[in-house]
C-alpha positions as CSV (number, residue, x, y, z in Angstrom):
1,X,-87.3,30.9,1.1
2,X,-83.8,31.9,2.5
3,X,-80.8,31.7,0.1
4,X,-78.7,30.4,2.9
5,X,-80.0,26.9,2.0
6,X,-77.5,26.8,-0.8
7,X,-74.7,27.2,1.7
8,X,-75.8,24.0,3.5
9,X,-75.8,22.2,0.1
10,X,-72.3,23.5,-0.6
11,X,-71.2,22.4,2.9
12,X,-72.3,18.8,2.4
13,X,-71.0,18.7,-1.2
14,X,-74.4,18.0,-2.7
15,X,-74.9,17.1,-6.3
16,X,-75.8,19.7,-8.9
17,X,-79.4,18.4,-9.2
18,X,-80.0,19.0,-5.5
19,X,-79.4,22.8,-6.0
20,X,-82.7,22.9,-8.1
21,X,-84.8,21.8,-5.0
22,X,-85.1,25.2,-3.2
23,X,-86.1,26.9,-6.5
24,X,-88.8,24.3,-7.2
25,X,-90.1,24.5,-3.7
26,X,-90.4,28.3,-3.8
27,X,-92.2,28.1,-7.2
28,X,-94.6,25.6,-5.8
29,X,-95.4,27.9,-2.9
30,X,-96.1,30.8,-5.3
31,X,-93.1,32.8,-4.1
32,X,-90.8,34.9,-6.2
33,X,-88.0,32.7,-7.4
34,X,-85.8,35.4,-9.0
35,X,-83.5,35.9,-6.0
36,X,-83.2,32.2,-5.5
37,X,-82.3,31.7,-9.1
38,X,-79.5,34.2,-8.7
39,X,-78.3,32.5,-5.5
40,X,-78.4,29.1,-7.1
41,X,-76.3,30.2,-10.1
42,X,-73.8,31.7,-7.7
43,X,-73.8,28.6,-5.5
44,X,-73.1,26.3,-8.5
45,X,-70.2,28.6,-9.6
46,X,-68.8,28.3,-6.1
47,X,-69.4,24.5,-6.2
48,X,-67.5,24.2,-9.6
49,X,-64.6,26.3,-8.3
50,X,-64.4,24.2,-5.1
51,X,-64.5,20.9,-7.1
52,X,-61.8,22.3,-9.5
53,X,-59.6,23.2,-6.5
54,X,-60.2,19.8,-4.9
55,X,-59.2,18.1,-8.1
56,X,-56.1,20.3,-8.3
57,X,-55.2,19.5,-4.8
58,X,-55.7,15.8,-5.5
59,X,-53.4,16.1,-8.6
60,X,-50.8,18.0,-6.6
61,X,-50.9,15.4,-3.9
62,X,-50.6,12.7,-6.5
63,X,-47.7,14.5,-8.0
64,X,-46.1,14.8,-4.6
65,X,-46.6,11.1,-4.0
66,X,-45.3,10.3,-7.4
67,X,-42.1,12.3,-6.8
68,X,-41.6,10.5,-3.5
69,X,-42.2,7.1,-5.0
70,X,-39.9,7.7,-8.0
71,X,-37.2,9.1,-5.7
72,X,-37.3,5.8,-3.7
73,X,-36.7,3.7,-6.8
74,X,-33.2,2.8,-7.8
75,X,-33.6,0.5,-10.8
76,X,-34.2,2.3,-14.1
77,X,-36.7,-0.3,-15.4
78,X,-38.7,-0.1,-12.2
79,X,-38.7,3.8,-12.5
80,X,-40.1,3.6,-16.0
81,X,-42.8,1.1,-15.2
82,X,-43.9,3.2,-12.1
83,X,-44.2,6.3,-14.2
84,X,-46.5,4.9,-16.9
85,X,-48.5,3.1,-14.3
86,X,-49.1,6.3,-12.3
87,X,-50.0,8.2,-15.5
88,X,-52.6,5.7,-16.5
89,X,-54.2,5.9,-13.0
90,X,-54.1,9.7,-12.6
91,X,-55.5,10.5,-16.1
92,X,-57.9,7.5,-16.1
93,X,-56.8,6.6,-19.7
94,X,-56.8,3.2,-21.4
95,X,-53.1,3.1,-22.0
96,X,-49.9,5.0,-21.0
97,X,-46.5,4.6,-22.6
98,X,-43.1,6.1,-22.8
99,X,-40.7,6.6,-25.7
100,X,-37.0,7.3,-25.0
101,X,-34.5,9.1,-27.1
102,X,-31.9,6.9,-29.0
103,X,-29.0,9.2,-29.9
104,X,-27.3,6.3,-31.8
105,X,-30.2,6.0,-34.3
106,X,-31.4,9.6,-34.1
107,X,-35.0,8.7,-33.2
108,X,-37.1,7.5,-30.2
109,X,-38.4,4.1,-29.4
110,X,-41.2,2.9,-27.1
111,X,-39.5,1.5,-24.1
112,X,-42.3,0.7,-21.6
113,X,-46.1,0.5,-21.8
114,X,-49.0,0.0,-19.4
115,X,-52.3,-1.3,-20.8
116,X,-50.9,-2.2,-24.3
117,X,-52.2,-5.3,-25.9
118,X,-50.5,-5.3,-29.3
119,X,-47.0,-6.9,-29.6
120,X,-46.3,-4.6,-32.6
121,X,-46.8,-1.5,-30.5
122,X,-44.0,-2.4,-28.0
123,X,-40.6,-1.4,-29.4
124,X,-42.1,0.9,-32.1
125,X,-39.6,3.4,-33.3
126,X,-40.6,7.1,-34.0
127,X,-38.4,9.1,-36.3
128,X,-37.9,12.8,-35.6
129,X,-41.1,14.6,-36.7
130,X,-43.0,11.4,-37.5
131,X,-46.4,11.0,-35.9
132,X,-47.4,12.7,-32.8
133,X,-44.6,11.4,-30.6
134,X,-41.9,12.3,-33.2
135,X,-43.3,15.8,-33.5
136,X,-43.3,16.2,-29.7
137,X,-39.6,15.0,-29.5
138,X,-38.6,17.3,-32.3
139,X,-40.4,20.5,-31.1
140,X,-40.3,19.9,-27.3
141,X,-43.9,20.9,-27.2
142,X,-47.0,18.9,-25.9
143,X,-49.5,17.8,-28.6
144,X,-53.0,16.3,-28.2
145,X,-55.5,14.9,-30.7
146,X,-59.0,13.6,-30.1
147,X,-58.6,11.2,-33.2
148,X,-55.1,10.6,-34.3
149,X,-55.7,8.7,-37.5
150,X,-57.8,11.5,-39.0
151,X,-55.6,14.4,-37.7
152,X,-53.7,15.9,-40.7
153,X,-51.4,17.9,-38.5
154,X,-49.1,14.9,-38.0
155,X,-46.7,13.1,-40.5
156,X,-48.4,9.7,-40.8
157,X,-46.1,6.7,-41.6
158,X,-47.2,3.1,-42.3
159,X,-45.4,1.5,-39.3
160,X,-46.8,4.1,-36.8
161,X,-50.3,4.1,-38.2
162,X,-50.4,0.3,-38.3
163,X,-49.3,0.1,-34.7
164,X,-51.9,2.7,-33.6
165,X,-54.6,0.8,-35.5
166,X,-53.6,-2.6,-34.0
167,X,-53.7,-1.1,-30.6
168,X,-57.0,0.6,-31.3
169,X,-55.9,4.0,-30.2
170,X,-58.0,7.1,-31.0
171,X,-57.2,10.0,-28.7
172,X,-53.6,10.6,-27.8
173,X,-51.8,13.1,-25.6
174,X,-48.0,13.4,-25.7
175,X,-45.7,15.6,-23.7
176,X,-41.9,16.0,-23.8
177,X,-39.6,14.8,-20.9
178,X,-36.9,17.4,-20.7
179,X,-33.6,17.8,-18.8
180,X,-32.9,21.5,-19.2
181,X,-33.3,22.1,-23.0
182,X,-32.7,18.5,-24.0
183,X,-35.6,16.2,-24.7
184,X,-34.8,12.7,-23.4
185,X,-38.2,11.1,-24.3
186,X,-42.0,11.5,-24.7
187,X,-44.7,10.5,-22.2
188,X,-48.0,9.5,-23.6
189,X,-51.6,9.0,-22.4
190,X,-54.1,7.5,-24.9
191,X,-57.7,6.3,-25.1
192,X,-59.3,3.8,-27.4
193,X,-62.3,6.1,-28.0
194,X,-62.5,9.8,-28.9
195,X,-62.0,12.2,-26.0
196,X,-60.6,15.6,-25.5
197,X,-57.7,16.1,-23.1
198,X,-58.4,19.4,-21.2
199,X,-55.7,21.8,-20.2
200,X,-55.6,20.5,-16.7
201,X,-54.7,17.0,-17.8
202,X,-52.1,18.3,-20.2
203,X,-50.6,20.3,-17.4
204,X,-50.7,17.3,-15.1
205,X,-49.0,15.1,-17.7
206,X,-46.4,17.8,-18.3
207,X,-45.6,17.8,-14.6
208,X,-45.4,14.1,-14.5
209,X,-43.1,14.2,-17.5
210,X,-40.8,16.7,-15.7
211,X,-40.7,14.4,-12.6
212,X,-40.2,11.4,-14.8
213,X,-37.2,13.1,-16.6
214,X,-35.5,13.8,-13.3
215,X,-36.2,10.3,-12.0
216,X,-34.9,8.7,-15.1
217,X,-31.8,10.9,-15.0
218,X,-31.3,10.1,-11.3
219,X,-31.7,6.4,-12.0
220,X,-29.2,6.6,-14.9
221,X,-26.7,8.5,-12.8
222,X,-27.2,5.9,-10.0
223,X,-26.6,3.1,-12.5
224,X,-23.5,4.8,-13.9
225,X,-22.3,5.4,-10.3
226,X,-22.9,1.8,-9.5
227,X,-21.2,0.7,-12.7
228,X,-18.2,3.0,-11.8
229,X,-18.1,1.6,-8.3
230,X,-18.3,-1.9,-9.7
231,X,-15.4,-1.1,-12.1
232,X,-13.4,0.4,-9.3
233,X,-14.1,-2.6,-7.1
234,X,-13.2,-5.0,-9.9
235,X,-10.0,-3.0,-10.6
236,X,-9.2,-3.1,-6.9
237,X,-9.8,-6.8,-6.8
238,X,-7.6,-7.4,-9.8
239,X,-4.8,-5.2,-8.4
240,X,-5.1,-7.1,-5.1
241,X,-5.2,-10.4,-6.9
242,X,-2.2,-9.4,-9.0
243,X,-0.3,-8.3,-5.9
244,X,-1.1,-11.5,-4.1
245,X,0.0,-13.5,-7.3
246,X,3.3,-11.6,-7.5
247,X,3.9,-12.3,-3.8
248,X,3.0,-16.0,-4.3
249,X,5.3,-16.2,-7.3
250,X,8.1,-14.5,-5.4
251,X,7.7,-16.9,-2.4
252,X,7.5,-19.9,-4.7
253,X,10.6,-18.7,-6.5
254,X,12.5,-18.3,-3.2
255,X,11.4,-21.8,-2.1
256,X,12.5,-23.3,-5.4
257,X,15.9,-21.7,-5.4
258,X,16.3,-22.6,-1.8
259,X,15.5,-26.2,-2.6
260,X,18.1,-26.3,-5.4
261,X,20.8,-24.7,-3.2
262,X,20.1,-27.3,-0.5
263,X,20.5,-30.1,-3.1
264,X,16.8,-30.7,-3.9
265,X,15.8,-32.3,-7.2
266,X,13.1,-32.1,-9.9
267,X,10.7,-33.9,-7.6
268,X,11.1,-31.2,-4.9
269,X,10.4,-28.4,-7.4
270,X,7.4,-30.3,-8.7
271,X,6.1,-30.6,-5.2
272,X,6.3,-26.8,-4.7
273,X,4.4,-26.2,-8.0
274,X,1.6,-28.6,-7.2
275,X,1.3,-27.3,-3.6
276,X,0.9,-23.7,-4.9
277,X,-1.1,-24.2,-8.1
278,X,-2.7,-27.6,-7.4
279,X,-3.2,-30.3,-9.9
280,X,-0.6,-32.8,-11.2
281,X,2.7,-32.0,-12.8
282,X,4.8,-33.8,-15.4
283,X,8.3,-32.7,-16.3
284,X,9.5,-33.6,-19.8
285,X,13.1,-33.5,-21.0
286,X,14.2,-31.7,-24.1
287,X,13.1,-34.6,-26.3
288,X,9.7,-34.7,-24.7
289,X,10.3,-37.8,-22.6
290,X,8.9,-37.8,-19.0
291,X,11.6,-37.4,-16.4
292,X,9.3,-36.8,-13.4
293,X,5.6,-37.1,-12.6
294,X,4.7,-35.6,-9.3
295,X,1.4,-37.3,-9.3
296,X,1.2,-39.4,-12.5
297,X,-2.3,-38.4,-13.6
298,X,-1.4,-39.2,-17.2
299,X,-1.1,-42.9,-16.2
300,X,-3.9,-43.1,-13.7
301,X,-6.8,-45.3,-14.6
302,X,-9.3,-42.5,-14.3
303,X,-7.2,-39.8,-16.0
304,X,-6.9,-39.3,-19.8
305,X,-3.3,-39.5,-21.1
306,X,-1.7,-36.4,-22.3
307,X,-2.2,-35.6,-26.0
308,X,1.6,-35.6,-26.5
309,X,1.6,-34.0,-30.0
310,X,-0.5,-31.1,-28.7
311,X,1.7,-30.8,-25.7
312,X,4.9,-30.7,-27.8
313,X,3.3,-28.1,-30.1
314,X,2.4,-26.0,-27.0
315,X,5.9,-26.4,-25.8
316,X,7.3,-25.0,-29.0
317,X,4.8,-22.1,-28.7
318,X,5.8,-21.5,-25.1
319,X,9.5,-21.3,-26.0
320,X,8.8,-18.9,-28.9
321,X,6.5,-16.6,-26.8
322,X,8.5,-16.9,-23.6
323,X,5.3,-17.6,-21.5
324,X,2.9,-20.3,-20.4
325,X,0.5,-21.7,-23.1
326,X,-2.9,-23.2,-22.3
327,X,-4.2,-26.3,-24.1
328,X,-7.5,-27.3,-22.6
329,X,-7.0,-28.2,-19.0
330,X,-3.2,-28.3,-19.5
331,X,-0.7,-25.5,-18.8
332,X,2.6,-25.8,-20.7
333,X,5.8,-23.9,-19.9
334,X,9.0,-24.8,-21.8
335,X,12.5,-23.4,-21.7
336,X,15.4,-23.7,-24.1
337,X,19.1,-23.0,-23.6
338,X,21.1,-21.8,-26.6
339,X,18.3,-22.9,-28.9
340,X,18.3,-26.4,-27.4
341,X,15.0,-27.4,-25.7
342,X,15.9,-28.1,-22.1
343,X,12.7,-29.0,-20.2
344,X,8.9,-28.7,-20.4
345,X,6.5,-28.5,-17.4
346,X,3.0,-29.8,-18.1
347,X,0.5,-28.9,-15.3
348,X,-2.9,-30.6,-15.4
349,X,-4.8,-28.1,-13.2
350,X,-7.4,-29.3,-10.7
351,X,-9.3,-26.0,-11.3
352,X,-9.0,-22.7,-13.0
353,X,-5.5,-21.2,-12.6
354,X,-5.7,-17.4,-13.0
355,X,-3.3,-15.7,-15.5
356,X,-1.7,-13.9,-12.6
357,X,-0.4,-17.2,-11.3
358,X,1.1,-18.5,-14.5
359,X,4.6,-16.9,-13.8
360,X,4.9,-19.4,-11.0
361,X,5.0,-22.2,-13.6
362,X,7.3,-20.2,-15.8
363,X,9.8,-19.6,-13.0
364,X,9.6,-23.3,-12.1
365,X,10.5,-24.2,-15.7
366,X,13.5,-21.8,-15.6
367,X,14.7,-23.2,-12.2
368,X,14.2,-26.8,-13.5
369,X,16.3,-26.0,-16.6
370,X,19.1,-24.6,-14.5
371,X,19.0,-27.7,-12.2
372,X,19.1,-30.0,-15.3
373,X,22.0,-28.0,-16.7
374,X,23.9,-28.3,-13.4
375,X,23.2,-32.0,-13.2
376,X,24.3,-32.5,-16.8
377,X,27.6,-30.7,-16.0
378,X,28.2,-32.8,-12.9
379,X,27.2,-36.0,-14.7
380,X,29.5,-35.3,-17.6
381,X,32.4,-34.7,-15.3
382,X,31.7,-37.8,-13.2
383,X,31.0,-39.8,-16.3
384,X,34.5,-38.9,-17.6
385,X,36.1,-39.9,-14.3
386,X,34.2,-43.2,-14.0
387,X,34.6,-44.0,-17.7
388,X,38.4,-43.4,-17.6
389,X,38.8,-45.7,-14.5
390,X,36.7,-48.5,-16.2
391,X,38.8,-48.1,-19.4
392,X,42.0,-48.5,-17.3
393,X,40.6,-51.6,-15.5
394,X,39.6,-53.3,-18.8
395,X,43.0,-52.5,-20.3
396,X,44.9,-53.6,-17.2
397,X,46.5,-50.1,-16.8
398,X,46.9,-49.9,-13.1
399,X,49.0,-46.7,-12.7
400,X,47.7,-44.9,-9.6
401,X,46.1,-47.5,-7.3
402,X,42.7,-48.4,-8.9
403,X,41.2,-49.2,-5.5
404,X,42.0,-45.6,-4.3
405,X,40.6,-44.1,-7.5
406,X,37.4,-46.2,-7.2
407,X,37.1,-45.5,-3.5
408,X,36.9,-41.7,-4.2
409,X,33.9,-42.5,-6.4
410,X,32.3,-44.7,-3.7
411,X,33.1,-48.0,-5.5
412,X,34.5,-51.0,-3.6
413,X,36.4,-53.0,-6.2
414,X,36.9,-55.9,-3.7
415,X,33.1,-56.5,-3.4
416,X,31.3,-58.7,-5.9
417,X,30.6,-57.0,-9.2
418,X,29.1,-58.0,-12.5
419,X,30.5,-56.6,-15.8
420,X,27.8,-56.0,-18.4
421,X,28.4,-55.1,-22.1
422,X,25.3,-53.7,-23.7
423,X,25.1,-53.4,-27.5
424,X,22.7,-50.8,-29.0
425,X,22.0,-49.0,-32.3
426,X,22.8,-45.3,-32.3
427,X,21.9,-42.6,-29.6
428,X,25.4,-42.9,-28.2
429,X,25.0,-39.8,-25.9
430,X,21.7,-40.9,-24.4
431,X,23.0,-44.4,-23.9
432,X,26.1,-43.1,-22.2
433,X,24.0,-40.8,-20.0
434,X,21.8,-43.6,-19.0
435,X,24.8,-45.9,-18.1
436,X,26.5,-43.2,-16.1
437,X,23.2,-42.5,-14.2
438,X,23.0,-46.2,-13.3
439,X,26.6,-46.3,-12.2
440,X,26.1,-43.3,-10.0
441,X,22.8,-44.7,-8.6
442,X,24.2,-48.2,-7.7
443,X,27.8,-47.3,-6.9
444,X,29.5,-48.7,-10.0
445,X,31.4,-47.7,-13.1
446,X,30.3,-47.0,-16.6
447,X,31.8,-46.1,-19.9
448,X,30.6,-45.8,-23.5
449,X,31.9,-46.5,-26.9
450,X,30.3,-46.4,-30.4
451,X,27.5,-49.0,-30.4
452,X,27.9,-50.2,-26.8
453,X,28.1,-49.3,-23.1
454,X,30.0,-51.1,-20.4
455,X,28.9,-51.2,-16.8
456,X,30.6,-52.6,-13.7
457,X,27.8,-52.9,-11.1
458,X,27.6,-54.5,-7.6
459,X,26.0,-57.9,-7.8
460,X,26.5,-61.7,-8.2
461,X,23.8,-62.6,-10.7
462,X,25.1,-61.9,-14.2
463,X,22.2,-63.2,-16.1
464,X,19.5,-61.3,-14.2
465,X,21.5,-58.1,-14.4
466,X,22.1,-58.5,-18.1
467,X,18.3,-58.9,-18.7
468,X,17.6,-55.9,-16.5
469,X,20.1,-53.7,-18.4
470,X,18.8,-54.9,-21.8
471,X,15.2,-54.1,-20.8
472,X,15.7,-50.7,-19.1
473,X,18.2,-49.3,-21.6
474,X,16.1,-50.6,-24.5
475,X,13.1,-48.8,-23.0
476,X,15.1,-45.6,-22.6
477,X,16.5,-45.7,-26.1
478,X,13.3,-47.0,-27.8
479,X,15.4,-49.6,-29.6
480,X,16.5,-53.2,-28.8
481,X,19.5,-53.6,-26.6
482,X,21.5,-56.9,-26.3
483,X,23.4,-57.3,-23.1
484,X,26.0,-59.9,-22.2
485,X,27.3,-60.2,-18.6
486,X,30.1,-61.9,-16.7
487,X,30.9,-62.3,-13.0
488,X,30.9,-62.1,-10.2
489,X,34.5,-60.6,-10.1
490,X,36.3,-59.3,-7.1
491,X,39.3,-57.0,-7.4
492,X,40.6,-55.2,-10.5
493,X,42.5,-58.2,-11.7
494,X,39.4,-60.0,-12.9
495,X,37.9,-57.1,-14.9
496,X,39.7,-57.6,-18.2
497,X,38.7,-61.3,-18.4
498,X,35.1,-60.5,-17.4
499,X,34.9,-57.9,-20.0
500,X,36.0,-60.3,-22.8
501,X,33.6,-62.9,-21.6
502,X,30.7,-60.4,-21.4
503,X,31.4,-59.3,-25.0
504,X,31.4,-62.9,-26.2
505,X,28.0,-63.5,-24.5
506,X,26.6,-60.4,-26.2
507,X,28.0,-61.7,-29.5
508,X,26.6,-65.2,-28.9
509,X,23.1,-63.7,-28.2
510,X,23.2,-61.9,-31.5
511,X,24.4,-65.0,-33.3
512,X,21.6,-67.0,-31.8
513,X,19.0,-64.4,-33.0
514,X,18.3,-63.2,-29.5
515,X,18.8,-59.5,-30.1
516,X,17.2,-57.4,-27.4
517,X,17.8,-60.1,-24.7
518,X,20.4,-60.4,-21.9
519,X,22.3,-63.4,-20.5
520,X,25.4,-64.6,-18.8
521,X,27.4,-67.7,-19.6
522,X,25.3,-69.9,-17.3
523,X,22.0,-69.1,-19.2
524,X,23.6,-69.8,-22.6
525,X,24.0,-73.5,-21.7
526,X,26.7,-75.3,-23.6
527,X,27.1,-72.2,-25.9
528,X,28.0,-70.3,-22.8
529,X,30.4,-73.1,-21.8
530,X,32.1,-72.8,-25.2
531,X,32.1,-69.0,-25.1
532,X,33.2,-68.5,-21.5
533,X,36.7,-68.0,-20.2
534,X,36.4,-70.3,-17.1
535,X,34.8,-73.4,-18.8
536,X,32.9,-74.4,-15.7
537,X,32.1,-78.0,-16.8
538,X,30.9,-79.1,-13.4
539,X,28.6,-76.1,-13.2
540,X,27.1,-76.8,-16.6
541,X,26.6,-80.6,-15.8
542,X,24.9,-79.8,-12.6
543,X,22.7,-77.1,-14.1
544,X,21.4,-79.7,-16.6
545,X,21.5,-83.0,-14.7
546,X,21.4,-81.8,-11.1
547,X,17.9,-83.2,-10.2
548,X,18.8,-86.7,-11.5
549,X,22.2,-86.7,-9.8
550,X,20.7,-85.7,-6.5
551,X,18.0,-88.3,-6.8
552,X,20.4,-91.1,-7.6
553,X,22.6,-90.1,-4.7
554,X,19.7,-90.0,-2.2
555,X,17.9,-93.2,-3.4
556,X,20.8,-95.3,-4.8
557,X,19.0,-95.5,-8.2
558,X,20.4,-95.4,-11.7
559,X,18.4,-92.7,-13.4
560,X,21.5,-91.1,-15.1
561,X,22.7,-94.5,-16.4
562,X,19.2,-95.3,-17.7
563,X,19.1,-91.9,-19.5
564,X,22.5,-92.6,-21.1
565,X,21.3,-96.0,-22.4
566,X,18.0,-94.4,-23.6
567,X,19.8,-91.8,-25.7
568,X,22.6,-94.3,-26.8
569,X,19.9,-96.7,-28.3
570,X,18.2,-93.9,-30.2
571,X,15.4,-93.4,-27.7
572,X,14.3,-97.1,-27.8
573,X,13.0,-98.3,-24.4
574,X,13.2,-102.0,-25.4
575,X,16.9,-101.8,-26.5
576,X,17.7,-99.6,-23.5
577,X,16.2,-102.3,-21.2
578,X,18.1,-105.0,-23.0
579,X,21.4,-103.0,-22.6
580,X,20.8,-102.5,-18.9
581,X,19.5,-106.1,-18.4
582,X,16.2,-104.9,-16.9
583,X,12.6,-105.2,-17.8
584,X,11.2,-102.7,-20.3
585,X,8.5,-101.6,-17.7
586,X,11.3,-100.6,-15.4
587,X,12.8,-98.3,-18.1
588,X,9.3,-96.8,-18.7
589,X,8.9,-96.1,-14.9
590,X,12.4,-94.5,-14.7
591,X,11.7,-92.3,-17.8
592,X,8.5,-91.1,-16.1
593,X,10.4,-90.3,-13.0
594,X,13.0,-88.4,-15.0
595,X,10.3,-86.4,-16.8
596,X,9.0,-85.2,-13.4
597,X,12.5,-84.3,-12.2
598,X,13.7,-82.6,-15.4
599,X,10.3,-80.9,-16.3
600,X,8.3,-80.8,-19.4
601,X,10.0,-80.6,-22.8
602,X,13.2,-82.5,-21.8
603,X,12.9,-84.6,-25.0
604,X,12.6,-81.6,-27.3
605,X,15.6,-81.4,-29.7
606,X,17.4,-78.4,-28.2
607,X,16.9,-79.6,-24.6
608,X,17.8,-83.1,-25.5
609,X,21.0,-81.9,-27.1
610,X,22.1,-80.1,-23.9
611,X,21.2,-83.2,-21.8
612,X,23.2,-85.5,-24.0
613,X,26.2,-83.1,-23.9
614,X,25.9,-82.9,-20.1
615,X,25.8,-86.8,-19.9
616,X,28.9,-87.0,-22.1
617,X,30.8,-84.5,-20.0
618,X,29.6,-86.2,-16.8
619,X,30.9,-89.5,-18.1
620,X,34.2,-87.9,-19.1
621,X,34.7,-86.3,-15.6
622,X,34.1,-89.6,-13.8
623,X,37.2,-91.6,-13.1
624,X,37.2,-95.0,-14.8
625,X,34.2,-94.1,-17.1
626,X,36.0,-92.6,-20.1
627,X,35.3,-95.6,-22.4
């Protein structure tokens, strides 16, 4: 038989068993099989060499594919997982895993696995020289063992042996992953049964380890580059944001100073702040009292009130630090002048205000303080001028024409005015400031003395104005204020008398226990009649008996006479009827009518006293009825 038959078997990659066929056929035919045996042995050697080269080509192709796959990956974790997955597939092992160097701890730790089943195995740490992996990391040399737990070449430790036993590992191959001369980790392939790792598999894993080291280093460099780019991008964003914030602050400052130069007020400054920063703004004076709320969120039904103690504490911190202080959703900027707190700006932000924008609030606080200082200076000067004129009017010192002096202040002394004397307890400066503000606001005059302020304001309703002053000044001071008023007066000549009458009204209110109230002579009834300068008897009688007098005049009835008889007989309807020579039922009907005209409570002692006094004065002022 021809030996060329073995070439056909090689060409079709026949199995090793098929190479025995030609030899058996020649022996059955009684032929000499010696040459065929030699040809068979040679053919099998060629077959083995071809298979080895094919396997090597497959491994090289796999390595090439692996290098391409790893180069395409950018995420470090993805690179590590791809490496161990490819090792397990190429070597056909039960488990593949990787340990990375940890310079901070001086050891290595298992970072990623493929095929592991034991939780203890993941994250296992390998000290230098400990176990197979520690020895590979220490010596930078590949090591393999067909049965790790019985191999005495390695330093066995309880944590490592326990993890190997839990995972059921027997045969282990480990190779170093090196960058130059530095070992950055160990790449492992392992089986759960005894098996040798031939040199070809060791060489393949070494090649995979080299590719893995480069891929890991590239991924790390890429991450570091990305991190550096992110940092640069963040730095650029911060610089741009800071530049924009500086520009916004400068523009806001220019707007605020421009507003002040054009005569704008605190409300205009607050509008600029809330327009730029958003939210709502409250401006507090040096004592912590609100002087402006751009959008009074602290009083809205859906908004929580400001925690005032916390705000005042933040204001003290702001003045000490010279910058804005955060308290929850509040931003607080406060300014003092010569150690005296001047103003505090409290911004309740609608969203997050970056630190770069806080100088806007700080500049607004400084501009607000300057505006308040300017207003204080102007107010003090105007207060002195208005107070000196009012003092001269009260004292009757005419000197330079009072009308001309008042005209320069925008006050027309010939128009109707009410003079109010308001008594208070302490806080003289604040009371005087409030009074001068009211005088400037309404076009009047104001002056202050210890314990009282005097106002000459346009109007013709003394009682209403006195109550208004008592309420508003009392709220400003936080203490009761008692106000007496007189008027209306026209011309400077009536001011001294009106002042004396207003003081008597204030004294009368205090004597009556009505501290904190306000009234004019008319509201004080007969007490006002007694206290007043003008003794307006007719006005008093009409204010008490007007409804009865009008009814009698229209209907020709005798309600006033019946009421006189009723009181004269001690409130007896029968005796009043007898004195008037009418039926008692007529008296009852007239009293019912009087009750409807005078209103409820007319028979109560205080009211009855006023009615009886008015009846007496009415009789005395009627000709022929003085008996």
